[in-house]
C-alpha positions as CSV (number, residue, x, y, z in Angstrom):
1,M,57.8,-155.0,-82.9
2,G,60.1,-152.9,-81.0
3,P,63.9,-152.9,-80.2
4,N,65.8,-155.9,-81.7
5,P,69.5,-156.1,-80.3
6,I,72.1,-157.2,-82.5
7,M,75.7,-157.9,-82.6
8,Y,78.2,-157.5,-85.4
9,R,81.4,-159.6,-85.0
10,V,84.2,-159.7,-87.1
11,T,87.7,-161.7,-87.3
12,T,90.4,-159.5,-88.3
13,S,93.4,-160.7,-90.6
14,S,95.4,-161.0,-87.2
15,G,92.8,-163.5,-85.9
16,S,91.3,-161.1,-83.3
17,I,87.5,-160.8,-82.7
18,V,86.4,-157.3,-82.7
19,T,82.5,-156.9,-81.8
20,T,79.9,-154.0,-81.6
21,S,76.3,-153.8,-80.7
22,A,73.4,-151.9,-82.0
23,V,69.7,-152.0,-81.9
24,I,67.0,-152.1,-84.9
25,H,63.9,-150.7,-83.9
26,L,60.8,-152.4,-85.9
27,M,57.9,-150.7,-86.2
28,N,54.4,-151.0,-87.7
29,N,54.0,-148.9,-90.9
30,T,50.8,-147.1,-89.0
31,A,52.7,-146.6,-86.0
32,K,52.1,-143.0,-84.4
33,L,55.6,-141.0,-84.1
34,V,56.7,-138.2,-82.5
35,I,60.1,-137.1,-83.4
36,S,61.9,-134.9,-80.9
37,D,65.3,-133.3,-80.6
38,I,67.2,-134.0,-77.4
39,D,69.7,-131.0,-77.2
40,G,67.8,-128.0,-76.0
41,T,64.3,-129.5,-75.9
42,V,65.0,-132.5,-73.4
43,T,67.7,-130.6,-72.1
44,K,68.0,-127.1,-71.1
45,S,71.0,-126.4,-73.8
46,N,72.8,-127.9,-76.4
47,I,76.2,-127.9,-74.6
48,Q,75.5,-128.1,-71.2
49,G,72.8,-130.4,-71.7
50,M,75.7,-132.9,-73.2
51,L,78.5,-131.9,-70.7
52,L,77.0,-131.8,-67.6
53,P,75.6,-135.1,-67.4
54,A,78.3,-136.7,-68.5
55,L,80.4,-135.2,-65.5
56,G,77.6,-136.3,-63.2
57,L,76.9,-132.8,-62.1
58,S,73.3,-132.5,-63.3
59,D,70.7,-134.0,-65.2
60,W,70.0,-130.5,-66.9
61,K,66.5,-131.3,-68.2
62,H,63.5,-129.2,-68.6
63,D,61.2,-129.6,-65.6
64,G,58.0,-131.7,-66.6
65,V,59.9,-133.2,-70.0
66,V,59.4,-136.6,-68.5
67,E,55.8,-136.3,-67.5
68,L,55.1,-135.0,-71.0
69,Y,56.9,-137.6,-73.0
70,R,55.3,-140.5,-70.8
71,K,52.1,-139.1,-71.1
72,I,52.3,-138.7,-75.2
73,A,53.8,-142.3,-75.2
74,N,50.6,-143.5,-73.1
75,Q,48.7,-141.9,-75.9
76,G,50.1,-144.6,-78.4
77,Y,52.8,-142.5,-79.8
78,Q,56.3,-143.8,-80.2
79,I,58.9,-141.2,-79.2
80,V,61.9,-141.0,-81.6
81,Y,65.2,-138.8,-80.1
82,L,67.1,-137.1,-82.4
83,T,70.6,-135.7,-81.5
84,N,73.4,-134.2,-83.2
85,R,76.0,-135.8,-80.9
86,A,78.6,-137.8,-82.5
87,I,77.8,-141.5,-82.8
88,G,80.7,-142.3,-80.6
89,Q,78.5,-140.8,-77.8
90,S,75.4,-143.2,-78.4
91,D,75.5,-145.3,-75.4
92,M,76.0,-142.4,-73.2
93,T,73.3,-140.3,-74.9
94,R,70.9,-143.5,-74.8
95,E,71.5,-144.2,-70.9
96,Y,71.0,-140.4,-70.4
97,I,67.5,-140.4,-72.0
98,Y,66.5,-143.7,-70.3
99,S,67.8,-142.5,-66.8
100,L,65.6,-139.4,-66.6
101,T,62.6,-139.5,-64.3
102,E,60.2,-137.5,-62.5
103,T,58.1,-139.7,-60.1
104,P,56.3,-141.6,-60.9
105,Y,57.1,-141.1,-64.7
106,E,60.2,-142.7,-66.5
107,M,61.1,-141.5,-70.3
108,P,60.0,-143.3,-72.8
109,R,62.1,-145.7,-74.7
110,G,62.7,-145.1,-78.2
111,P,65.2,-145.1,-81.1
112,V,67.9,-142.5,-80.7
113,L,69.2,-141.2,-84.0
114,L,72.6,-139.5,-83.8
115,Q,75.2,-137.9,-86.1
116,V,76.9,-140.2,-88.2
117,E,79.9,-137.8,-89.6
């Protein structure tokens, strides 16, 4: 149960090896889920919530959101994060969500689902 890291490795026709990684989240079929958008729900706005943290200018989260989500998770719910951000921003988005803290609370870990187009 929980996150399971995987790595894809492909050998190209030229002989070079290309790798990429992902995480498959295994959940029990009776798991209690809370599905949450990131942009405008965790962050204060869609665009600024994506750009300002990437530039190191602000965390731009709503006050109290980390405590709320941690308390929800502590009640046995699995948080699933959704965003309309491009798949190429997956690492940055996941790192941002997981870095959010409000002493003594940390954002609960969970799948981050992104746009694939």
